[in-house]
N, C-alpha and C positions, 0 to 999 in steps of 0.2 A: 504495498498499500503507499504511494506518495504521498509524505507530505505527513503521514500519521504522528501521532503524538507519542512521545516516549512512554514507556508504562510506566503507571504509577507505583510510586515508593515510599516507603515512610522514611527513608535515608534522607533528610532536605537539608541537612547544617554540617557542610564542611570544614568549617572551622570557627574558632570565637578568637577574637584577638584585643587587648587592651593593651594600646600604647600610650607614653606620656606627651606632655607638649612637644618632646623635642624627636618624635617620634622611637623613641627606644621601647623594645617590648616588655610588659611587663608581666601580662597573661598572653599564653598562646595554647591552645590546645587543637589542635590538626584531626578531626576523623577519619580523614580517607587519604589516597597518596596523589592526590592533586598536586602537591608540594612535597615530595618526598625526601629533600636533603635539607639540612640548616641555612645553607646557604639561598636555595631556592623560596625558603619561607621568608628569610630576612630580605631578600629582593622584594619578593612582593609585599610583605609591610612597608618596605618603602615605598614603591610604587600607591598604594591607596593611602598612606598618610599622605604623601604629596599631592592628589590629587582630592583627596576632602580637605586639604588645610586651603587649597586656592578656589572652592567653589563651598557653595551654601547646598547644596542636594545632599542628601542624605541616603540615597541610595546609588552606585554608579555601578558600572561593568568594567571590570577590570581583569586584563589575561585570561577573557572566556568564563568569569566568574561573575555573579550577583554579589556585591557588599553593603550591606548597609551599616552608618555609622550613627551612633548618640554622642555628642560632646558633652562633657562635664568641665569641672576648673580647669585643673590640668593632667585630665586623662579623656581618648578619645575610645568608648568601644565598637567593635566592628563584628557584626555575623556573618559569615559568607557562605554563600547556596551557591549551587550551579546555576547556570546562565536562563535556564528556563524554570527557573523554582520561583512560587509563590511568594512573592513580597512581602504580602501579609504576614504570612505563616512565619517568615524572617523576623519581620518587624514586630509582631506579638513574642515572640520568643525573645528578641534585645530587650523589647519593653518591660519584660518580665526579668532577667536579667539585670537591667538599671534600676527597676525599682525594690527587687529584692537588696540588691545593692546598698541603697537609700538607706531602708528602713533598717538591714543590718549594722550597716557601719554609722547609724542616727546622721545621716544626709550630709557626711563627707566624703563624698567618693572622691577621694585625691590620691594622688602620687603615694603617699605615705601612709595614708590609712590602707589602701591597697597593699602595701609592701609590708606591714605590720599585720595585716588579717588575711594574710595568703592561703591560710590552712583554709578559712571560712569561704573564699572567694571560688576556690576549687569546690568546696560542699554545693555552693550555689548551682554553679556550673553543673554539677554533677545530677543535681533534683532537677534541673531543667531541662539537659540533654543529654544522652546516653547513646554512646556512639554514633552520633548522624542524627539520630531520631529525637526529635521534638515530644518531651512528657508532659512537660507543664506550662502554662503559658498564665498563669494566675500567680501573682506573685506572694499576695495573701496566704496560699496555700505552701508556697516554697517556704516562706518565713514560717509557717506553723510548724512543717515538718522539721526546721533545720532547731526552733526553741524547742520541741518536745527532744529531741534526740541531744542538744547540749543540757536540757534539765533532766531528762533522765538519767545521761551519764553521770551529772553531780549528784543528782541523788543517791545513785549508787556508791560512789564514792563516798560519800557523807555517811550511809549507811554501813558501810565496810567499816570506815574511819569510827563512827561510834561502837557498833560490834566489837572491835579490836578498844578501842578505850573504854567501855562500858565491862567486859570482861576482865582486863585489868583492876579496873575499879572495883568489880566483886569481886577478884583474888585478893585486894588490900582489904578490904571489909572482913573477908573471911580473918586474914591473918591477925587483922585486930581484934576481932570477936575473941579467937584463941585466946592469945596474949592475954586478955582482961577476966 
């Protein structure tokens, strides 16, 4: 069939990239082999940075891929999809990423806060996108899941600490009772 559309696929995201105001990589997660080597990735990141720096457009086509951009104080977030990818789906995932970062980082989405909270940034990415498949586009769901994970991990730590210290306190009380 001539001119037929490609088969639909769930694998819509090729990469998520966050660059600082000078175009240096802060976060990059590539989900396919479009840019297999580090040098190709850096060259691509430089191209999209320079194209988005000069234009007000949030959607650009570079090297046969669609790139969407979200600017913040001194960082730029990008989501990369195929040339025929649905820009609205990519925009929904990019918006979810940015809003989740804003909420978790208390509205301080800048270079320093990203670097200080790199583990959280990757957790947010993993909640939104898995191997190029967009799993979630609702930032409140992402934040809620991350808060639950963080709270449950801390609660477990406190319970373990209380258990350890409580058993020591019980032993101390038993020793006192025996000596009296």
